[in-house]
C-alpha positions as CSV (number, residue, x, y, z in Angstrom):
1,X,0.0,0.0,0.0
2,X,1.6,3.2,-1.1
3,X,0.3,5.2,1.8
4,X,2.6,3.2,4.1
5,X,-0.3,2.0,6.3
6,X,0.1,-1.6,7.3
7,X,-2.4,-3.7,9.1
8,X,-2.9,-7.5,9.3
9,X,-6.7,-8.2,9.0
10,X,-7.7,-10.7,11.7
11,X,-10.3,-13.4,11.4
12,X,-11.1,-12.4,7.9
13,X,-12.7,-15.6,6.6
14,X,-14.5,-16.2,9.9
15,X,-16.0,-12.7,9.7
16,X,-17.2,-13.2,6.1
17,X,-18.7,-16.5,7.3
18,X,-20.9,-14.9,9.9
19,X,-21.8,-11.8,7.8
20,X,-22.5,-13.8,4.7
21,X,-22.3,-10.8,2.3
22,X,-24.8,-11.0,-0.6
23,X,-25.3,-9.1,-3.8
24,X,-27.3,-5.8,-3.4
25,X,-27.1,-5.6,0.4
26,X,-25.6,-2.8,2.4
27,X,-23.0,-3.2,5.1
28,X,-21.2,-1.1,7.8
29,X,-17.6,-1.3,8.8
30,X,-17.1,1.0,11.8
31,X,-13.3,0.4,12.1
32,X,-12.2,0.2,8.5
33,X,-8.4,0.6,9.3
34,X,-6.5,-0.6,6.3
35,X,-9.8,-1.7,4.7
36,X,-9.0,-5.4,4.8
37,X,-12.4,-6.3,6.0
38,X,-14.1,-3.6,3.9
39,X,-12.5,-4.8,0.6
40,X,-13.4,-8.4,1.3
41,X,-17.0,-7.4,2.1
42,X,-17.4,-5.5,-1.1
43,X,-15.9,-8.3,-3.2
44,X,-18.2,-10.8,-1.6
45,X,-21.3,-8.7,-1.9
46,X,-21.4,-8.8,-5.7
47,X,-21.5,-5.9,-8.2
48,X,-24.2,-4.0,-6.4
49,X,-23.3,-4.4,-2.7
50,X,-22.7,-1.2,-0.8
51,X,-20.5,-0.3,2.2
52,X,-20.6,2.5,4.7
53,X,-17.3,2.7,6.5
54,X,-15.6,5.0,9.1
55,X,-12.5,5.3,11.3
56,X,-11.3,7.9,13.8
57,X,-7.7,7.7,12.6
58,X,-6.9,9.9,9.6
59,X,-4.0,7.6,8.6
60,X,-6.5,4.8,8.3
61,X,-8.9,6.9,6.3
62,X,-6.1,7.8,3.8
63,X,-5.2,4.1,3.4
64,X,-8.9,3.0,3.2
65,X,-9.6,5.7,0.5
66,X,-6.8,4.2,-1.6
67,X,-7.8,0.6,-1.2
68,X,-11.5,1.3,-1.8
69,X,-10.9,3.4,-4.9
70,X,-11.6,0.5,-7.3
71,X,-15.1,0.3,-5.8
72,X,-16.1,3.9,-6.7
73,X,-19.9,4.4,-6.2
74,X,-20.2,1.5,-3.9
75,X,-19.0,2.9,-0.7
76,X,-19.2,6.0,1.6
77,X,-16.2,6.7,3.8
78,X,-16.1,9.1,6.8
79,X,-13.6,10.0,9.4
80,X,-15.4,9.6,12.7
81,X,-15.8,7.3,15.7
82,X,-18.1,4.4,15.0
83,X,-20.3,5.6,17.9
84,X,-21.4,8.4,15.6
85,X,-22.5,6.0,12.8
86,X,-26.1,7.0,13.0
87,X,-25.3,10.4,11.7
88,X,-24.5,9.1,8.2
89,X,-25.9,5.5,7.9
90,X,-29.6,5.2,7.5
91,X,-31.4,3.3,10.4
92,X,-32.3,-0.3,9.7
93,X,-30.6,-0.3,6.3
94,X,-27.8,-2.8,6.7
95,X,-27.5,-6.6,6.4
96,X,-24.3,-6.6,8.4
97,X,-22.2,-4.4,10.7
98,X,-18.6,-5.0,11.9
99,X,-16.5,-3.5,14.6
100,X,-12.9,-4.7,14.8
101,X,-11.8,-3.2,18.1
102,X,-8.1,-3.9,17.8
103,X,-5.2,-1.5,17.5
104,X,-3.7,-1.6,14.0
105,X,-0.1,-2.7,13.3
106,X,0.4,0.7,11.8
107,X,-0.5,2.4,15.1
108,X,1.7,0.1,17.2
109,X,4.7,0.3,14.8
110,X,4.6,4.1,14.3
111,X,6.7,5.5,17.1
112,X,5.3,9.0,16.8
113,X,1.8,7.7,17.7
114,X,3.0,6.6,21.2
115,X,1.0,3.4,21.4
116,X,3.8,1.0,22.1
117,X,6.4,0.7,24.8
118,X,8.6,-1.1,22.3
119,X,9.3,2.1,20.4
120,X,10.6,5.4,21.8
121,X,8.1,8.1,21.1
122,X,5.8,10.8,22.7
123,X,3.3,9.5,25.2
124,X,0.3,10.1,23.0
125,X,-1.9,7.1,22.2
126,X,-4.7,9.1,20.5
127,X,-6.8,7.4,17.8
128,X,-7.8,10.8,16.5
129,X,-5.5,13.9,16.6
130,X,-8.5,16.1,17.4
131,X,-8.7,14.4,20.8
132,X,-7.2,17.0,23.3
133,X,-6.3,14.2,25.8
134,X,-3.1,12.3,25.5
135,X,-1.5,9.5,27.6
136,X,0.8,12.2,29.0
137,X,-2.2,14.1,30.1
138,X,-3.5,11.1,32.0
139,X,-0.2,10.1,33.5
140,X,0.8,13.6,34.6
141,X,-2.5,15.1,35.7
142,X,-4.9,12.4,37.0
143,X,-5.0,12.0,40.8
144,X,-3.2,9.0,42.0
145,X,-6.4,7.3,43.2
146,X,-7.9,7.6,39.7
147,X,-4.7,6.2,38.1
148,X,-4.7,3.3,40.5
149,X,-8.3,2.5,39.8
150,X,-7.7,2.7,36.0
151,X,-4.9,0.1,36.3
152,X,-6.8,-2.1,38.6
153,X,-9.9,-2.1,36.4
154,X,-7.7,-3.2,33.5
155,X,-6.2,-6.2,35.3
156,X,-3.0,-4.7,36.6
157,X,-2.3,-6.5,39.9
158,X,0.6,-4.1,40.8
159,X,-1.4,-1.0,40.2
160,X,-0.8,0.5,43.6
161,X,3.0,0.1,43.4
162,X,3.1,1.4,39.8
163,X,0.9,4.4,40.7
164,X,3.2,5.2,43.6
165,X,6.2,5.1,41.3
166,X,4.5,7.3,38.7
167,X,3.4,9.8,41.3
168,X,6.9,10.1,42.8
169,X,8.6,10.6,39.4
170,X,6.0,13.1,38.0
171,X,6.7,15.4,40.9
172,X,10.3,15.6,39.8
173,X,9.7,15.7,36.0
174,X,6.7,15.1,33.8
175,X,6.3,11.9,31.8
176,X,6.9,12.7,28.1
177,X,7.9,9.5,26.3
178,X,6.9,5.9,26.1
179,X,10.3,4.7,27.2
180,X,10.3,6.9,30.3
181,X,7.0,5.4,31.4
182,X,8.0,1.8,30.5
183,X,11.2,2.1,32.5
184,X,9.3,3.5,35.6
185,X,6.9,0.6,35.5
186,X,9.7,-2.0,35.0
187,X,11.6,-0.7,38.1
188,X,8.7,-1.7,40.4
189,X,6.8,-4.5,38.7
190,X,8.1,-8.0,37.8
191,X,7.9,-9.4,34.3
192,X,4.7,-11.4,33.9
193,X,4.1,-15.0,32.9
194,X,5.8,-16.2,29.7
195,X,8.0,-13.1,29.9
196,X,5.1,-10.6,29.4
197,X,6.4,-7.1,29.8
198,X,5.1,-5.4,32.9
199,X,4.1,-2.3,30.9
200,X,1.6,-4.2,28.7
201,X,-1.5,-3.7,30.9
202,X,-0.4,-0.1,31.9
203,X,-0.2,1.0,28.3
204,X,-3.5,-0.8,27.4
205,X,-5.2,0.9,30.3
206,X,-3.9,4.3,29.3
207,X,-5.0,3.8,25.7
208,X,-8.5,2.9,26.8
209,X,-8.7,6.0,29.0
210,X,-7.3,8.4,26.4
211,X,-9.8,7.3,23.7
212,X,-12.8,6.6,26.1
213,X,-12.9,3.2,24.5
214,X,-15.4,1.8,27.0
215,X,-17.8,4.7,26.5
216,X,-17.4,4.6,22.7
217,X,-18.1,0.9,22.7
218,X,-21.2,1.2,24.7
219,X,-22.6,3.9,22.4
220,X,-21.2,2.1,19.3
221,X,-22.9,-1.2,20.0
222,X,-26.3,0.6,20.2
223,X,-25.5,2.6,17.1
224,X,-24.4,-0.4,15.0
225,X,-27.4,-2.4,16.2
226,X,-29.8,0.3,15.1
227,X,-28.3,0.3,11.6
228,X,-29.3,-3.4,11.1
229,X,-32.4,-4.5,9.2
230,X,-34.2,-7.6,10.6
231,X,-32.0,-10.6,9.8
232,X,-28.9,-8.4,9.9
233,X,-25.7,-9.6,11.7
234,X,-23.6,-7.6,14.1
235,X,-20.1,-9.0,14.2
236,X,-17.6,-7.7,16.9
237,X,-13.9,-8.6,17.2
238,X,-12.4,-7.9,20.6
239,X,-8.9,-8.1,21.9
240,X,-9.1,-7.9,25.7
241,X,-11.4,-9.1,28.5
242,X,-12.9,-5.8,29.3
243,X,-14.3,-5.0,25.9
244,X,-15.3,-8.7,25.4
245,X,-17.3,-8.5,28.6
246,X,-19.1,-5.4,27.3
247,X,-20.0,-7.2,24.1
248,X,-21.2,-10.4,25.9
249,X,-23.4,-8.3,28.2
250,X,-24.9,-6.4,25.2
251,X,-25.5,-9.7,23.3
252,X,-27.0,-11.3,26.4
253,X,-29.5,-8.5,27.0
254,X,-30.6,-8.4,23.3
255,X,-31.0,-12.2,23.0
256,X,-33.1,-12.7,26.2
257,X,-36.9,-12.5,26.2
258,X,-37.4,-10.1,29.1
259,X,-36.3,-6.8,30.6
260,X,-35.4,-6.0,34.2
261,X,-35.5,-2.7,36.0
262,X,-32.0,-1.2,36.2
263,X,-29.9,-2.7,38.9
264,X,-32.3,-5.6,39.5
265,X,-30.4,-8.5,37.9
266,X,-30.6,-10.6,41.1
267,X,-34.5,-10.4,41.3
268,X,-35.9,-12.6,38.4
269,X,-39.4,-12.2,39.8
270,X,-39.3,-8.6,38.5
271,X,-38.8,-9.7,34.9
272,X,-40.9,-8.0,32.3
273,X,-41.6,-10.4,29.3
274,X,-40.8,-9.2,25.8
275,X,-39.8,-10.8,22.5
276,X,-36.1,-11.5,22.1
277,X,-34.4,-8.9,19.8
278,X,-31.4,-11.0,18.8
279,X,-30.0,-14.5,18.5
280,X,-26.3,-15.3,19.1
281,X,-24.7,-17.1,16.1
282,X,-22.9,-19.3,18.6
283,X,-22.3,-19.1,22.4
284,X,-18.5,-19.6,22.2
285,X,-16.3,-16.9,20.7
286,X,-14.6,-17.7,17.4
287,X,-10.8,-17.5,17.7
288,X,-8.0,-17.4,15.1
289,X,-6.8,-20.7,13.5
290,X,-3.3,-22.1,14.1
291,X,-2.4,-21.0,10.6
292,X,-3.4,-17.4,11.3
293,X,-1.6,-17.4,14.6
294,X,1.6,-18.5,12.8
295,X,1.1,-15.8,10.2
296,X,0.1,-13.0,12.6
297,X,1.0,-13.6,16.3
298,X,-0.7,-10.3,17.2
299,X,-4.0,-12.0,16.4
300,X,-3.6,-14.4,19.5
301,X,-6.1,-12.4,21.7
302,X,-8.7,-11.8,19.0
303,X,-12.2,-13.1,19.6
304,X,-15.2,-12.8,17.2
305,X,-18.8,-12.8,18.4
306,X,-21.9,-12.3,16.3
307,X,-25.6,-11.5,16.9
308,X,-28.5,-11.8,14.4
309,X,-31.2,-9.2,14.7
310,X,-34.7,-10.7,14.9
């Protein structure tokens, strides 16, 4: 790709299998990235299939524009977060919707984006440059209690020790680079199982906070679901337990045949019967094949879940 944007599309065949693109139908790709899924959907949906696509990352949009050029007249591409999809995709118009929630290889491997502790770069981590909040903002200005809660909620067992180290260092000098933060974490936190770098969960937690990923996913699931016509399929690819839990909870609510008052999950006698709005394609998540894992080790944590709209 001449734009220089690289991304390994994960679970491609499996995604096409659950979406089952067909000629003349409309689809939505809310995280088009390098357009791997988008191109495959357009190819599989015959000469009259149509795709709505968006991404918050301008680098991704530039790459997607290039790759989707041969499909002129068959797609509409916007730079925005998928949570805003309802502003340009007609309600109940699509036969399938996809959200691939992973970070792209381009984002991880571009040092200036600041996503990876394996490359020296500014402590940034923004999906969109219009976002005023960077990872440096969070690390240098959030109260220590909020930082510790962020790390703990994202599975970092040494959050208290790491937060104390960050708080002590930022009083001497602000955190500005990925290496500076990674080294501060490494000094107080042991290497994890199978040699996992101690900064892994810290950087993941910061990325989630910077981009409000939990809030965006909550809004995005509702938005993508509203775009589907009856019989349409919502396919979600997750990469960590927090977002997978959000997806499972959404799927569970849509596929059950009752509602509960907020906060009353433990009181089944309060159930209010209603028709189920969705049906899970399968209970267990679809994971990469051994062949894909060999080809792209970064796909190891990917999980695909799908829900059919009734």
